C-alpha positions in Angstrom: 0.0 -0.2 0.1 2.8 2.2 0.7 5.4 1.0 -1.9 5.2 4.4 -3.8 5.0 6.7 -1.2 7.7 8.5 1.2 6.1 7.8 4.3 8.6 8.8 5.7 9.2 12.5 4.6 5.7 12.8 5.1 5.6 11.8 9.0 8.6 14.5 8.9 7.4 17.2 6.7 3.6 16.8 6.8 3.4 18.3 10.4 6.0 21.3 9.2 4.5 22.7 6.4 1.0 22.6 8.3 2.6 24.7 11.0 3.9 27.1 8.4 0.2 27.5 7.3 -0.8 28.2 10.3 1.8 30.8 11.2 1.3 33.0 7.5 -1.9 31.5 6.6 -4.3 32.1 10.0 -2.4 34.3 12.1 -4.0 35.6 15.1 -6.8 36.7 13.7 -8.3 33.4 12.8 -7.8 31.3 16.0 -10.5 28.9 15.2 -9.4 28.5 12.2 -5.6 27.8 13.6 -7.1 25.3 16.1 -8.8 22.7 13.1 -5.7 23.2 11.2 -3.3 22.3 13.8 -5.9 19.3 14.8 -5.9 17.9 10.9 -2.4 18.0 10.4 -1.6 16.4 13.7 -4.3 13.8 13.4 -3.2 13.4 9.3 0.5 12.7 10.6 -1.1 9.7 13.2 -2.6 8.1 10.6 0.5 8.0 8.6 2.0 6.3 11.2 -0.5 3.7 11.9 -0.2 3.6 7.9 3.3 2.3 8.9 2.9 0.3 11.4 0.0 -1.7 9.3 2.8 -2.2 6.3 5.7 -2.5 8.3 6.9 -6.5 8.1 7.5 -7.3 11.3 9.6 -10.5 10.8 12.3 -9.0 8.8 15.0 -6.7 10.5 16.3 -4.9 8.0 15.0 -0.9 7.4 12.0 -0.3 5.7 10.5 2.7 3.8 14.1 3.6 2.9 14.4 6.8 1.3 18.2 7.6 -0.2 18.8 10.8 -1.8 21.7 13.1 -1.9 22.1 16.4 -0.1 25.4 18.1 0.7 27.3 16.0 -2.3 30.4 17.2 -1.7 30.4 16.6 1.6 29.1 13.0 1.1 26.3 14.2 3.0 22.3 12.2 2.4 19.3 12.7 2.7 18.8 9.2 4.1 15.6 7.8 6.2 14.6 4.2 6.7 13.2 2.9 10.1 13.0 -0.8 11.9 11.3 -2.2 14.6 12.9 0.1 17.4 12.4 3.6 15.4 9.0 3.1 14.2 7.1 2.2 17.5 9.0 5.8 18.7 7.3 7.7 15.5 4.2 6.6 16.1 4.2 7.7 19.9 5.4 11.2 18.9 2.4 11.7 16.3 -0.1 10.5 19.0 1.2 12.4 21.7 1.6 15.5 19.5 -2.1 15.0 18.4 -2.9 14.3 22.0 -1.2 17.9 23.2 -3.0 19.8 20.3 -6.5 18.2 22.0 -5.7 19.3 25.2 -4.6 22.8 24.4 -7.7 23.6 22.5 -9.0 27.3 24.6 -6.7 26.7 27.1 -3.8 28.6 25.5 -4.5 32.4 24.8 -1.3 33.9 23.8 -0.2 33.7 20.0 -2.2 30.4 19.9 -0.8 30.0 16.3 2.8 29.8 17.5 2.3 27.9 19.6 0.6 24.9 18.1 2.7 25.5 15.2 5.9 24.6 17.9 4.4 21.5 18.5 3.8 20.3 14.7 7.6 21.7 13.9 8.5 19.5 16.7 6.8 16.5 15.7 8.1 17.0 12.4 11.6 16.8 13.8 11.4 14.4 16.3 10.2 12.2 13.8 12.7 13.0 11.8 15.3 12.0 14.3 14.2 8.3 14.8 13.7 8.0 11.0 17.5 9.3 9.7 19.8 6.5 8.8 22.4 9.7 8.1 24.6 10.5 10.9 24.7 14.7 10.0 20.8 14.5 9.1 20.3 12.9 12.3 22.3 15.5 13.9 20.7 18.5 12.2 17.3 17.2 13.5 18.3 16.1 16.9 19.4 20.4 17.0 16.7 21.5 15.6 13.7 20.1 17.7 15.8 22.2 20.4 14.2 25.2 19.2 10.7 24.9 19.4 10.8 23.4 22.9 13.0 26.5 23.6 10.6 28.2 22.7 7.5 26.5 23.9 9.2 27.0 27.7 10.1 30.2 27.0 7.0 32.5 25.9 4.3 30.2 27.4 6.3 28.9 30.8 5.8 30.0 34.5 7.6 32.8 36.4 11.3 31.4 36.1 11.0 30.3 32.5 13.8 31.9 31.2 16.3 30.5 33.6 14.5 26.7 32.9 15.3 27.8 29.5 18.9 28.3 29.2 19.5 25.7 31.9 17.7 23.7 29.2 19.9 24.6 26.2 22.9 25.0 27.7 22.7 21.3 29.5 21.7 20.0 25.8 23.6 22.0 23.8 27.0 21.3 25.4 26.3 17.3 25.4 25.7 18.1 21.4 28.9 19.4 20.6 30.9 16.6 21.9 27.9 14.0 19.5 28.9 16.0 16.5 32.6 15.7 16.7 32.6 11.8 17.3 29.7 11.7 14.1 32.5 13.9 12.3 35.2 11.7 13.0 33.3 8.1 12.8 32.1 9.4 9.2 35.8 10.3 8.3 36.8 6.8 9.1 34.0 4.6 7.6 33.9 7.1 4.1 29.9 7.8 4.8 27.6 9.4 7.2 25.6 6.2 7.1 24.8 5.2 10.6 24.9 1.2 9.6 28.1 1.4 8.4 29.3 3.2 11.3 28.2 -0.1 12.8 30.7 -2.1 10.6 33.9 0.1 11.8 37.0 -1.7 13.6 37.9 0.6 16.5 41.0 -0.1 18.6 39.7 0.0 22.7 41.7 3.4 23.1 39.7 4.7 20.9 36.3 3.1 21.8 37.0 4.4 25.0 37.0 8.0 24.1 33.7 7.4 21.8 31.9 5.8 24.1 32.4 8.9 27.0 31.6 11.3 24.1 28.4 9.2 23.1 27.5 9.3 27.6 27.8 12.5 27.6 25.4 13.6 24.6 22.9 11.0 25.5 22.6 10.7 29.6 22.2 14.5 29.8 19.2 14.1 27.2 17.6 11.0 29.2 18.5 12.4 31.7 20.9 10.1 33.9 22.2 11.2 37.0 24.4 13.2 37.7 23.0 15.5 34.8 19.5 15.5 35.8 19.6 18.9 37.5 17.8 20.8 34.1 15.2 18.7 33.6 12.6 19.5 37.0 13.0 23.1 36.7 12.3 22.8 33.2 9.2 20.7 33.3 8.2 23.1 36.5 8.1 26.2 34.1 6.9 24.5 31.2 3.5 24.7 30.4 1.3 21.3 30.4 1.9 20.5 26.6 5.8 21.3 26.7 5.7 18.9 29.6 3.9 15.9 28.2 6.3 16.1 24.9 9.4 16.8 27.0 8.6 13.4 29.2 6.8 11.1 26.5 9.6 11.9 23.9 12.2 14.0 24.3 13.4 11.8 27.1 13.3 8.6 24.6 15.7 10.5 21.8 18.7 9.9 24.7 18.4 6.3 25.0 17.2 6.1 21.7 20.7 7.5 20.3 22.6 4.5 23.2 20.5 1.9 21.0 21.9 3.3 17.8 24.8 4.4 18.6 26.6 3.4 21.4 25.8 -0.1 22.0 26.7 -1.4 18.4 29.6 1.7 17.6 31.2 0.9 20.5 30.3 -2.6 21.9 33.7 -3.1 23.7 33.9 0.3 25.5 30.3 0.0 26.8 31.0 -3.9 27.9 34.2 -2.6 29.9 31.6 0.0 31.2 28.9 -1.9 31.5 29.0 -1.8 35.6 29.9 2.2 36.0 26.4 2.6 33.4 24.6 0.2 35.7 25.6 1.8 38.4 24.3 4.9 37.5 21.3 3.8 36.4 20.7 2.2 40.1 21.2 5.5 41.5 18.4 6.9 39.1 16.4 4.0 39.8 16.9 4.4 43.8 18.0 7.7 45.0 16.3 9.7 42.4 12.8 7.9 44.4 13.8 9.1 47.3 13.9 12.6 46.2 10.4 12.3 44.6 9.0 11.5 48.0 10.0 15.0 49.7 8.4 17.0 46.9 5.5 18.8 47.5 5.1 19.9 43.6 3.2 17.6 41.8 5.0 18.7 38.2 8.2 18.5 40.3 7.5 15.1 42.1 6.7 13.1 38.3 9.0 14.4 37.0 11.8 12.9 39.4 9.5 9.7 39.0 10.9 10.2 35.4 14.2 9.9 36.0 14.3 6.8 38.3 11.7 5.0 35.2 14.5 5.9 33.0 16.8 4.7 35.1 15.5 1.3 34.2 15.7 1.9 30.2 19.8 2.2 30.6 19.9 -0.7 33.3 18.0 -3.3 30.8 20.3 -1.6 27.8 23.4 -2.1 29.9 23.0 -5.3 31.7 22.5 -6.6 28.3 26.8 -6.7 27.8 27.2 -8.3 31.5 24.2 -11.3 30.4 26.3 -11.5 26.8 29.3 -12.1 28.9 27.9 -15.2 30.5 26.3 -16.3 27.4 22.8 -15.8 28.5 21.6 -14.2 25.2 17.5 -14.8 25.6 18.2 -12.8 29.0 20.1 -10.0 27.3 17.8 -10.1 24.7 14.5 -9.6 27.3 16.5 -6.7 28.8 16.7 -4.5 25.8 13.3 -5.4 25.0 12.1 -4.5 28.6 14.2 -1.2 28.2 12.4 -0.5 24.9 9.0 -1.4 26.2 9.8 0.8 29.0 10.2 3.9 26.8 7.2 3.6 25.3 5.1 2.7 28.3 6.7 5.2 30.3 5.3 8.0 27.1 1.6 7.2 27.9 2.2 7.3 32.0 4.2 10.5 32.1 2.5 12.3 29.5 -1.0 11.1 30.9 -0.2 12.4 34.5 1.2 15.8 33.2 -2.2 16.2 31.8 -3.7 15.2 34.6 -2.0 17.8 36.8 -2.8 20.2 34.0 -6.5 19.6 34.4 -5.7 20.5 38.2 -3.6 23.4 37.4 -6.1 25.1 35.1 -8.9 25.3 37.2 -6.8 26.1 40.5 -3.6 27.8 39.3 -1.6 25.7 42.0 0.8 22.1 41.5 1.0 22.7 45.3 0.1 19.3 47.1 -1.1 20.7 50.3 -3.5 23.4 48.9 -5.8 20.1 47.7 -7.9 17.5 49.3 -11.2 15.9 48.8 -11.4 16.3 45.0 -12.7 12.9 44.6 -15.9 14.8 45.8 -16.2 16.7 43.2 -14.2 15.1 40.4 -15.0 12.0 40.7 -14.6 11.0 36.6 -10.9 12.7 36.9 -10.2 11.3 40.4 -10.8 7.4 38.4 -8.4 8.3 35.7 -5.8 9.7 37.5 -5.8 6.6 39.4 -5.3 4.6 36.4 -2.2 6.5 35.8 -0.6 6.6 39.6 -1.1 2.9 39.9 0.6 2.8 36.5 2.9 4.8 37.7 3.7 2.7 40.4 4.6 -0.4 37.7 0.9 -2.1 38.5 0.6 -5.7 37.0 -2.1 -5.3 34.1 -1.2 -1.7 33.3 2.4 -1.2 30.6 3.9 0.3 33.3 4.8 -3.5 35.1 5.4 -4.8 31.6 8.8 -3.3 30.9 9.7 -2.6 34.5 8.9 -6.6 35.1 11.2 -7.6 32.3 14.3 -5.6 33.2 14.3 -7.1 36.6 13.8 -10.4 35.4 16.9 -10.2 33.0 19.0 -8.7 36.2 18.2 -11.2 38.2 20.8 -13.6 35.5 23.5 -10.9 36.2 23.2 -10.2 40.5 20.5 -10.6 43.0 21.3 -7.2 44.6 20.9 -5.4 40.8 17.2 -6.8 40.4 16.7 -5.8 44.2 17.9 -2.4 43.5 15.9 -2.3 40.8 12.9 -3.7 42.3 13.2 -0.8 44.9 11.6 1.7 42.5 8.5 -0.3 42.4 8.0 0.4 46.0 9.4 3.8 45.9 6.8 4.5 42.8 4.1 3.4 44.8 5.1 5.7 48.1 5.2 8.6 46.3 2.4 8.4 43.7 0.3 7.1 46.0 1.3 9.6 48.4 0.6 12.4 46.3 -3.2 11.1 45.1 -4.7 10.0 49.0 -3.3 13.7 49.4 -4.6 15.8 46.7 -8.0 13.4 45.8 -9.0 11.7 49.1 -10.1 13.3 52.7 -13.0 16.3 53.5 -13.0 19.3 50.8 -9.7 21.1 51.7 -11.0 24.5 50.9 -13.6 26.7 48.9 -11.6 26.3 45.4 -12.2 22.7 46.2 -15.4 22.8 46.1 -16.3 24.8 43.2 -13.7 22.5 41.0 -15.8 20.8 38.0 -15.6 17.6 36.4 -13.9 16.7 33.3 -14.7 18.7 30.0 -15.7 16.1 27.3 -12.1 17.5 25.3 -9.9 16.5 28.8 -12.1 13.0 28.8 -11.2 12.6 25.5 -7.8 13.0 26.3 -7.4 10.7 29.0 -9.9 7.8 27.5 -7.5 7.2 24.5 -4.1 7.0 27.0 -6.4 5.0 29.4 -6.7 2.8 26.6 -3.2 2.3 25.6 -1.6 1.8 29.3 -4.5 -0.6 29.5 -3.9 -2.4 26.4 -0.1 -2.6 26.7 0.0 -3.9 29.9 -2.8 -6.5 29.3 -1.5 -7.3 25.8 2.4 -6.2 25.4 2.5 -9.0 22.3 2.2 -6.6 19.4 5.1 -4.4 20.7 7.1 -7.4 21.4 6.8 -8.3 17.9 7.4 -5.4 16.1 10.8 -5.3 18.0 12.4 -8.7 18.4 13.6 -9.0 14.8 15.8 -5.5 14.9 16.4 -6.5 18.9 18.0 -9.9 18.2 19.8 -8.3 15.2 21.4 -6.0 17.5 22.6 -8.7 19.9 23.5 -11.2 17.1 25.4 -8.5 14.8 26.5 -5.4 16.9 27.2 -6.0 19.9 30.2 -8.3 19.2 33.7 -7.1 19.4 34.7 -4.4 16.9 38.4 -4.8 17.8 39.1 -6.9 14.8 37.1 -7.7 12.0 36.3 -11.6 12.6 32.8 -12.7 12.6 31.5 -9.0 12.0 28.1 -8.8 10.0 26.5 -5.8 8.4 
């Protein structure tokens, strides 16, 4: 069906074209036209991602929907796109969450509505480009460009300390990107091509691998973010508008872990193996220590922001525990660890996005995120309380929700390496239950706290639609994760078979 259609280019450029029309054709005078054009553009992009999923051959590991054209001939840089079972689900997640943000922002934004909606559509196209690019320089262009709309979203529509949060966000992420560009140029020269998958075939000595590893680590760890380079995230979340927090948590954090999978693990596997224990320790610190930090928060947004750091620690734990498992010849467990990490990336997108939307619903009515200002909300917003409970339980890893599946797979694979690693990893389930349910209890239960809470109105139809969609996704992949596992399995197996082998010599390598 999609054989002759440049589906990936459409997923990148359709939302950007829609954003251009919104800015120049509708402007600020026709707000309703602006909203509907944004909604149609986001819906069309999501439908295209569903068509791509439907036509994707999940039995094969190779790249599909490939587009390959020369871009800058003198430098050998190509406009090269393709997706596998790892990147395509992330594109679908990006397109869905952008649609969710457009719907949830309906009539909530009063300042520069056209620019606000256009920023999210541009960011959607650029993030799809990150996941679809197979040329390293094209990847880097998309990687850097998508910082600009998020910079504007926080800086223009954010909270009172938005300038500080915006600058901190930009400085951190741009600092990491400098190292990424240097190493991509080096690898391109060595491979005589900027094709990412040709870089996978490079023979690299141990010392060089170690330098490349740390360059990648700085770039991708900041984006995840991993401890101790995580401090920009809570500030960015607290100051960002609700839509900005949703995209930041649901998609942008995943770009860091995607970078690990697409670049670090297959290009420098020997250095990754040597540093696996170091990465596991950093991941466990994020899982355990940051969980305790979340317990101390009184701001709901900041609590969920720290929760995101802890849950992303599970992703990096699953990715790097695979090296210890392969060293002990536990290939099936290594596959499970990486698949668990990838499932956690998708699941966290739904859950964190939903929680930030729930907090946004309360903030729109009360203009406060402080837990102490609430109490007894269930008495005035029973439907909202039901949805908030679903997402709170999913955040705590309740079996039957998507939050359980990925974390369970990572813990199960960790047991093959060390009981203590698995136990510390499992601690996050206890901590997540503690801080999430503590927040839920204080906000939802008890007597009505004040007149403002007594005057709250329950969910509007628009808010209900958004939360129903996310609740379905959380429950669906919690009860039936097979579709995600099936689409990822061949690509993960190929990563294990061919790309996580030694690159110190060409023997045994496959492309």
